C-alpha positions as CSV (number, residue, x, y, z in Angstrom):
1,M,20.1,-57.0,27.3
2,R,23.3,-58.0,27.8
3,P,26.3,-55.8,29.3
4,A,28.1,-55.3,25.6
5,D,24.8,-53.8,24.3
6,Y,25.0,-50.7,26.9
7,L,26.8,-47.6,25.7
8,N,29.6,-46.0,27.4
9,R,29.6,-42.1,27.6
10,R,31.9,-41.8,24.6
11,E,30.0,-44.0,22.6
12,F,26.2,-42.4,23.6
13,F,27.7,-38.6,22.7
14,S,29.1,-40.0,19.6
15,R,26.1,-42.1,18.0
16,T,23.7,-38.9,19.4
17,A,25.5,-35.9,18.4
18,A,23.4,-35.3,15.6
19,G,19.9,-35.5,17.9
20,L,21.5,-33.5,20.4
21,G,22.6,-30.9,17.7
22,S,19.2,-30.8,16.6
23,I,17.9,-30.3,20.0
24,A,20.1,-27.4,20.3
25,L,19.3,-25.9,17.1
26,G,15.7,-26.4,18.0
27,Q,15.9,-24.1,21.4
28,L,17.8,-21.5,19.0
29,L,15.0,-21.2,16.6
30,A,12.7,-21.3,19.2
31,R,14.3,-18.4,20.9
32,D,14.9,-16.4,17.6
33,A,11.2,-17.0,16.6
34,A,10.3,-15.4,20.5
35,T,12.2,-12.6,19.8
36,D,11.7,-11.6,16.6
37,P,8.3,-12.8,15.4
38,L,8.5,-11.5,12.1
39,L,11.4,-14.2,10.5
40,P,10.2,-14.9,6.9
41,R,7.3,-17.5,6.5
42,R,6.3,-19.5,3.5
43,P,3.4,-18.3,1.6
44,H,0.0,-20.6,0.7
45,G,1.1,-21.0,-2.8
46,P,3.3,-19.7,-5.6
47,A,3.9,-15.9,-5.3
48,Q,4.7,-13.9,-8.2
49,A,5.7,-10.2,-5.9
50,K,7.9,-10.0,-3.0
51,S,7.1,-6.9,-2.2
52,V,3.8,-4.3,-2.6
53,I,4.2,-1.0,-3.3
54,F,0.7,1.1,-2.8
55,L,0.5,4.5,-4.0
56,F,-2.3,5.8,-2.3
57,M,-4.1,8.7,-3.6
58,S,-6.0,9.9,-0.7
59,G,-8.6,12.2,-1.2
60,A,-9.9,10.2,-4.2
61,P,-8.8,11.2,-7.5
62,S,-11.2,12.5,-10.3
63,Q,-11.1,9.3,-12.5
64,L,-13.6,10.8,-15.2
65,D,-10.8,13.4,-15.8
66,L,-7.6,11.3,-15.5
67,L,-8.6,7.3,-16.3
68,D,-12.3,6.8,-17.4
69,P,-12.5,9.3,-20.6
70,K,-16.2,9.9,-21.5
71,P,-16.2,12.0,-24.8
72,G,-20.0,11.5,-25.3
73,M,-21.0,13.8,-21.8
74,Q,-19.6,17.0,-23.8
75,R,-22.7,17.3,-25.8
76,F,-24.7,17.1,-22.4
77,H,-22.8,19.4,-20.4
78,D,-24.5,21.5,-18.2
79,E,-27.6,20.0,-19.0
80,P,-29.9,17.9,-16.2
81,M,-28.9,14.4,-15.5
82,P,-30.4,12.1,-17.8
83,A,-33.2,10.4,-15.4
84,S,-31.8,6.9,-17.3
85,I,-28.4,7.5,-15.2
86,V,-30.2,8.8,-11.7
87,E,-33.4,6.7,-10.9
88,G,-33.8,5.1,-8.1
89,L,-31.3,7.2,-6.2
90,K,-32.3,8.0,-2.9
91,D,-30.6,11.7,-3.1
92,D,-33.2,14.1,-4.3
93,L,-30.8,17.1,-5.3
94,I,-29.1,14.7,-7.1
95,R,-32.3,13.5,-9.3
96,G,-34.0,16.8,-9.1
97,S,-31.3,19.2,-9.7
98,A,-27.5,17.7,-10.5
99,R,-26.3,18.9,-14.1
100,V,-23.6,17.0,-16.3
101,M,-19.9,18.2,-15.7
102,A,-18.3,17.0,-18.7
103,S,-14.3,17.0,-18.2
104,P,-11.9,19.3,-20.4
105,R,-9.4,17.2,-20.1
106,K,-8.3,15.6,-23.4
107,F,-7.4,11.9,-24.0
108,Q,-5.2,10.2,-26.1
109,P,-3.9,6.5,-26.5
110,Y,-0.5,5.2,-25.6
111,G,1.9,2.4,-26.1
112,R,1.1,-0.4,-28.5
113,S,-2.3,-1.4,-26.2
114,G,-3.9,2.4,-26.8
115,I,-5.0,2.5,-23.4
116,E,-6.5,6.5,-22.8
117,F,-5.1,8.3,-20.4
118,S,-5.3,12.1,-19.6
119,E,-3.0,14.7,-20.5
120,L,-2.4,15.5,-17.0
121,L,-0.9,11.8,-16.9
122,P,1.7,11.8,-19.6
123,N,4.0,9.8,-17.6
124,L,2.3,7.5,-16.5
125,G,0.6,7.1,-20.0
126,T,4.1,6.2,-21.3
127,C,3.8,3.1,-18.7
128,A,0.3,2.0,-20.6
129,D,1.8,-1.5,-21.7
130,D,2.9,-2.2,-18.5
131,L,-0.6,-0.9,-15.9
132,C,-3.7,-2.6,-15.8
133,V,-6.2,-0.1,-15.2
134,I,-9.7,-1.3,-13.8
135,R,-12.3,0.9,-14.3
136,S,-15.2,-0.9,-12.8
137,L,-13.8,-0.4,-8.7
138,R,-16.7,0.0,-6.1
139,T,-16.7,0.9,-2.6
140,D,-19.4,0.8,0.4
141,N,-18.8,4.2,1.5
142,A,-18.6,7.5,-0.1
143,N,-16.8,9.5,3.5
144,H,-13.2,9.4,3.1
145,T,-12.2,8.1,6.3
146,P,-14.6,4.8,6.7
147,A,-13.5,4.4,2.5
148,Q,-10.5,4.6,3.5
149,F,-10.5,2.2,6.4
150,L,-12.3,-0.3,4.0
151,L,-10.3,-0.1,1.8
152,N,-6.7,-0.1,3.9
153,T,-8.6,-2.5,7.0
154,G,-11.3,-4.6,5.2
155,S,-14.0,-2.7,7.7
156,I,-15.6,0.9,7.8
157,V,-14.8,0.3,12.0
158,A,-11.7,1.6,13.1
159,G,-9.3,-1.1,15.1
160,R,-9.0,-3.6,12.2
161,P,-5.6,-4.8,11.0
162,S,-4.1,-2.8,8.1
163,I,-3.4,-4.4,4.7
164,G,0.5,-4.4,5.3
165,S,0.0,-5.7,8.9
166,W,-2.2,-8.5,7.2
167,V,0.9,-9.4,4.8
168,L,3.8,-9.2,7.6
169,Y,1.5,-11.5,9.5
170,G,1.2,-13.9,6.6
171,L,4.7,-13.8,5.2
172,G,7.2,-12.4,7.4
173,S,9.5,-9.7,6.6
174,E,12.7,-10.7,4.6
175,S,14.8,-7.1,5.5
176,R,16.5,-7.7,8.8
177,N,18.0,-4.0,9.3
178,L,14.4,-2.0,8.2
179,P,10.8,-2.4,9.3
180,G,8.9,-5.1,7.0
181,F,6.0,-2.4,6.4
182,V,6.6,1.3,5.9
183,V,4.4,4.5,5.0
184,M,5.7,7.5,3.9
185,L,3.4,11.1,3.6
186,S,3.2,13.8,1.1
187,T,0.6,16.7,0.3
188,S,-0.2,18.7,-1.8
189,D,-2.4,21.5,0.6
190,N,-0.9,20.6,4.2
191,K,-4.1,17.9,4.8
192,G,-3.0,14.9,6.2
193,V,-4.5,11.8,5.4
194,E,-8.5,11.7,6.2
195,G,-8.1,8.5,8.1
196,G,-5.3,9.1,10.0
197,A,-2.7,6.3,11.1
198,T,-5.8,3.9,11.5
199,N,-4.9,3.4,8.3
200,W,-1.5,1.4,8.8
201,S,-2.9,0.4,12.3
202,N,-2.1,-3.1,13.2
203,G,-5.4,-3.6,15.0
204,F,-5.9,-6.5,17.3
205,M,-2.5,-7.7,15.9
206,P,0.4,-7.7,18.0
207,S,2.4,-4.0,17.4
208,H,5.4,-5.7,15.1
209,F,2.8,-5.8,12.3
210,R,2.0,-2.2,12.6
211,G,3.1,0.3,10.0
212,V,6.2,2.5,10.3
213,T,6.3,6.1,9.4
214,F,9.3,7.0,7.3
215,R,10.9,10.4,6.9
216,N,12.6,11.0,3.7
217,Q,15.4,13.5,4.9
218,G,17.2,13.8,8.6
219,D,16.1,10.8,11.2
220,A,14.5,8.2,8.9
221,V,12.2,8.0,12.2
222,L,12.2,10.6,14.9
223,H,14.5,9.9,17.8
224,L,16.5,7.2,16.2
225,S,19.7,8.6,16.7
226,N,21.5,8.3,20.3
227,P,21.8,11.4,22.3
228,K,25.2,12.8,22.5
229,G,27.3,10.8,24.9
230,V,25.7,7.3,24.2
231,T,28.1,4.9,22.2
232,A,27.0,2.0,20.4
233,E,28.5,-0.2,22.6
234,M,26.5,1.2,25.5
235,Q,23.2,1.0,23.7
236,R,24.1,-2.5,22.8
237,A,24.8,-3.6,26.8
238,R,21.5,-1.5,27.6
239,L,19.4,-3.1,25.2
240,D,20.9,-6.7,26.3
241,L,19.8,-6.1,29.7
242,I,16.3,-5.0,28.5
243,R,16.5,-8.4,26.6
244,D,16.8,-10.2,29.6
245,L,14.7,-8.7,31.8
246,N,11.7,-8.5,29.2
247,G,12.6,-12.7,28.7
248,E,12.2,-13.2,32.4
249,R,8.8,-11.4,31.9
250,A,7.7,-13.0,29.3
251,A,8.4,-16.5,30.7
252,V,6.0,-15.7,33.6
253,T,3.2,-13.6,31.9
254,G,3.4,-14.8,28.1
255,D,2.0,-11.7,27.1
256,P,2.9,-11.6,23.0
257,E,3.5,-7.8,23.5
258,I,6.7,-8.4,25.1
259,A,8.2,-10.2,22.5
260,S,7.1,-7.0,20.1
261,R,8.6,-5.0,22.5
262,V,12.0,-6.7,22.2
263,A,11.9,-6.8,18.2
264,A,11.3,-3.4,18.4
265,Y,13.9,-2.4,20.3
266,E,16.7,-4.7,18.1
267,L,15.0,-3.6,15.2
268,A,15.6,0.3,16.2
269,F,19.0,-0.5,16.9
270,R,20.2,-2.0,13.5
271,M,18.1,1.0,11.8
272,Q,20.5,3.1,13.5
273,T,23.2,2.0,10.6
274,A,20.7,1.0,8.0
275,A,18.4,4.1,7.9
276,P,20.9,6.6,7.0
277,E,22.6,4.6,4.3
278,L,19.0,4.2,2.9
279,L,18.5,8.1,2.8
280,D,21.6,8.7,1.3
281,F,21.2,9.2,-2.2
282,S,24.6,10.2,-3.5
283,N,25.1,6.7,-5.2
284,E,22.2,7.8,-7.2
285,S,23.0,8.7,-10.4
286,P,22.1,12.1,-12.0
287,Q,19.8,10.6,-14.6
288,T,18.2,8.8,-12.2
289,L,17.1,11.7,-9.5
290,E,16.3,13.4,-12.5
291,M,14.3,11.0,-13.7
292,Y,12.3,10.7,-10.2
293,G,11.9,15.0,-9.8
294,V,15.0,15.0,-6.9
295,G,15.4,18.2,-6.4
296,K,13.4,20.3,-7.8
297,E,9.9,21.6,-7.3
298,P,7.1,20.3,-7.3
299,T,8.3,16.6,-7.5
300,H,11.1,16.4,-4.4
301,T,9.2,15.2,-1.8
302,F,7.1,12.2,-3.4
303,G,10.0,11.6,-6.1
304,S,12.3,11.4,-3.3
305,N,9.5,8.9,-1.5
306,C,9.1,6.8,-4.9
307,L,13.1,6.3,-4.7
308,L,13.2,5.8,-1.2
309,A,10.4,2.8,-2.0
310,R,12.5,1.0,-4.7
311,R,15.5,1.0,-2.6
312,M,13.5,-0.4,0.4
313,V,12.1,-3.4,-2.3
314,E,15.7,-3.8,-2.9
315,R,16.6,-4.2,1.0
316,G,13.6,-6.9,1.4
317,V,11.0,-4.6,2.7
318,R,8.0,-6.4,2.3
319,F,4.9,-3.6,2.1
320,I,5.4,-0.2,1.5
321,Q,2.6,2.5,1.0
322,L,2.8,6.1,-0.1
323,Y,0.2,8.3,0.9
324,H,-0.4,11.5,-1.2
325,S,-3.3,13.8,0.0
326,S,-5.2,15.1,-0.5
327,W,-7.5,14.9,-3.9
328,D,-10.9,15.9,-2.2
329,D,-11.5,18.2,-4.7
330,H,-15.3,19.5,-4.2
331,N,-14.2,22.8,-5.8
332,N,-11.5,23.9,-7.6
333,L,-10.9,20.7,-9.2
334,H,-9.1,21.5,-12.6
335,K,-6.6,23.6,-10.7
336,N,-6.3,21.5,-8.0
337,L,-5.7,18.9,-10.6
338,N,-3.1,20.2,-12.4
339,R,-1.1,20.5,-9.2
340,H,-1.5,17.1,-7.6
341,C,-0.5,15.5,-11.5
342,A,2.5,17.8,-11.5
343,I,3.4,16.8,-7.9
344,T,2.9,12.6,-8.6
345,D,2.6,11.6,-12.4
346,Q,6.5,11.7,-13.1
347,P,7.6,10.5,-9.9
348,A,5.2,7.1,-10.2
349,A,5.9,6.8,-13.8
350,A,9.4,6.8,-12.7
351,L,9.5,3.9,-10.1
352,I,7.6,2.0,-12.4
353,R,10.5,2.5,-15.3
354,D,12.9,2.2,-12.5
355,L,11.9,-1.0,-11.2
356,K,11.8,-2.6,-14.6
357,R,15.2,-1.9,-15.8
358,R,16.3,-3.2,-12.8
359,G,14.4,-6.5,-12.9
360,L,12.6,-5.7,-10.2
361,L,9.2,-5.1,-11.6
362,D,8.0,-8.9,-12.0
363,S,8.4,-9.4,-8.2
364,T,6.8,-6.2,-7.1
365,L,3.2,-5.0,-7.4
366,V,2.6,-1.4,-7.7
367,V,-0.9,0.0,-6.9
368,W,-2.1,3.4,-7.5
369,G,-5.6,4.5,-6.3
370,G,-7.5,6.2,-4.2
371,E,-10.7,5.3,-1.4
372,F,-13.6,6.1,-4.3
373,G,-14.2,8.2,-7.5
374,R,-15.9,11.5,-8.5
375,T,-19.5,12.3,-9.8
376,P,-20.3,12.8,-13.3
377,M,-22.3,16.0,-12.1
378,Y,-21.3,19.4,-10.8
379,E,-21.2,20.0,-7.4
380,V,-20.9,23.9,-7.1
381,R,-22.7,25.5,-10.4
382,R,-21.0,27.1,-13.1
383,G,-21.9,30.8,-13.3
384,K,-22.3,31.1,-9.4
385,S,-18.9,30.9,-8.8
386,P,-17.1,30.7,-12.3
387,G,-14.2,28.3,-12.2
388,S,-14.4,27.0,-8.9
389,E,-16.4,23.6,-10.3
390,G,-15.8,20.5,-8.2
391,R,-16.7,17.0,-8.3
392,D,-18.2,15.4,-5.2
393,H,-17.4,11.8,-3.7
394,H,-18.6,8.5,-5.8
395,A,-18.5,5.1,-4.4
396,E,-20.3,3.3,-7.1
397,A,-17.3,3.5,-9.6
398,F,-13.8,4.2,-9.9
399,S,-10.6,3.4,-11.0
400,V,-7.3,2.1,-10.1
401,I,-3.9,0.9,-11.7
402,L,-2.0,-2.3,-11.2
403,A,1.8,-3.1,-12.3
404,G,4.2,-5.5,-12.0
405,A,3.8,-9.2,-10.2
406,G,2.6,-10.8,-13.3
407,V,-0.2,-8.1,-13.8
408,R,-2.0,-8.6,-17.5
409,G,0.3,-5.0,-18.6
410,G,-1.6,-2.9,-21.8
411,H,-5.0,-3.9,-20.1
412,V,-8.2,-2.1,-19.4
413,I,-10.8,-3.8,-17.2
414,G,-14.4,-3.0,-16.6
415,R,-16.5,-0.4,-18.5
416,T,-18.8,2.3,-16.4
417,D,-21.9,3.6,-18.6
418,D,-21.5,6.9,-20.7
419,F,-21.6,9.1,-17.9
420,G,-19.2,7.2,-15.4
421,Y,-21.9,6.8,-12.7
422,H,-22.5,2.7,-12.8
423,V,-20.4,0.0,-13.6
424,V,-22.0,-1.9,-16.6
425,E,-19.2,-4.6,-17.1
426,Q,-16.8,-6.6,-15.0
427,P,-18.1,-5.1,-11.5
428,Y,-15.8,-5.4,-8.7
429,H,-15.4,-4.2,-5.2
430,V,-12.6,-3.1,-3.1
431,H,-12.6,-6.5,-1.1
432,D,-11.6,-8.3,-4.7
433,L,-8.5,-5.8,-5.1
434,Q,-7.5,-7.0,-1.5
435,A,-7.7,-10.7,-2.6
436,T,-6.2,-9.8,-5.5
437,I,-2.9,-7.7,-4.1
438,L,-2.7,-11.1,-1.4
439,D,-2.9,-13.4,-4.2
440,R,0.3,-11.9,-5.8
441,L,2.4,-12.4,-2.8
442,G,1.3,-15.9,-2.7
443,L,-1.3,-15.5,0.3
444,D,-5.2,-17.1,0.0
445,H,-7.7,-14.5,1.6
446,T,-9.7,-17.0,2.6
447,R,-6.8,-19.2,4.7
448,L,-5.1,-15.7,6.0
449,T,-7.1,-16.0,9.3
450,Y,-6.4,-14.2,12.9
451,P,-8.4,-15.5,16.0
452,F,-9.8,-12.7,17.9
453,Q,-12.7,-12.4,20.3
454,G,-13.9,-16.0,19.5
455,R,-13.8,-15.8,15.8
456,Q,-11.2,-16.0,12.9
457,F,-11.2,-12.6,11.3
458,R,-9.5,-11.8,7.9
459,L,-8.7,-8.8,5.5
460,T,-11.7,-9.2,3.1
461,D,-14.0,-10.3,6.0
462,V,-16.8,-13.0,4.3
463,H,-16.1,-11.3,0.6
464,G,-13.6,-11.1,-2.5
465,N,-12.8,-12.9,-5.6
466,V,-9.3,-12.6,-7.0
467,I,-9.3,-10.3,-10.2
468,R,-8.5,-13.1,-13.0
469,A,-8.8,-10.7,-15.8
470,A,-6.0,-8.7,-14.6
471,L,-3.6,-11.4,-14.6
472,A,-1.4,-12.3,-17.3
């Protein structure tokens, strides 16, 4: 090489500036990824949905009284269950003494599609042409806690990541100032969710994928506000010191939970400004508040949660789950259904209509349903305790509703027998529902895996197929 070919200092920096800039940018991005593991990521393929709102009716609504009409049962009311329906069952009580409990609820068709809804769901009925009702879902367990775990985490055993955690793991979050996975709770009878917080746990994933429980008044998250005398500047300086100390520790140990802790601190700091604004409904019109039932009973709490869900979608929150408990009506079924539906029907329909009018329904998947269904026979015999009849748990057939994100509106999928006991057309499993939710977000459920204890885990385990019939 000739001396003239050597670069002097000035020429070196002139010719390599872009390269040095790329190196510096790479270091900055690496630092961001280490301190914020929820940065948005690309899906596996085309995505219809950016967000999911799951209206989880904890305790299992009675599909026979709400979504799956069986008028033919009326002529068998209070008669023994036909042998053709219950043959082969291991439950001697059902085979020997179970009696038919026909629903007293009136059903009517709604919209151009003519989907039938119960008189208890008149508001959701008005959304019929935007809804896909799946009447042929089944699950593996007829006990609340394991069935809720199965639907939410893919396993009846506690300790697996929830579906919201899987979504955050696969896609990250588009919200910089709010959690990417939010859970809100309401109740008809002061009962909590049977499976508890395990339903929105991060399982064996890092803790930054866990669902964050929000309240709809006061501090959205308990202890979010600074104590008296602590300013934002003081809090910022404290967090900077903690971040630096944690960074030094992470460099030594490589523990991913340290990055989760740093991300949680930073998110909490940003939430101190964002959360109060989120809960401030003052810029919502009176018509919107009335539509959701905010400010009146019995719809205020669930209506506020539904309105917050819409506002979260607008702010980039990825997965929002509203639990309303408890639909576990072993007795006083009809009285309790009146109360549950009076609380939830108007707000749920308002959410769908509001998302649609704001152009958000196309990019938001809304799911309505519980962990299993209810039986077509009495649990408490009429005459023994008049008016106190209920339905037992039923894993073999139940109904869910989907809306938005390319779902085929105005459509019913699947059919059960004349008593609603067995699925006879288009059977689907909860793993199929999970695969469909992920598909709407552009995630392939067979490719979304996480390494743990020597194997690759996934939400649907080794099962599941997308319910193509539900898609437009």
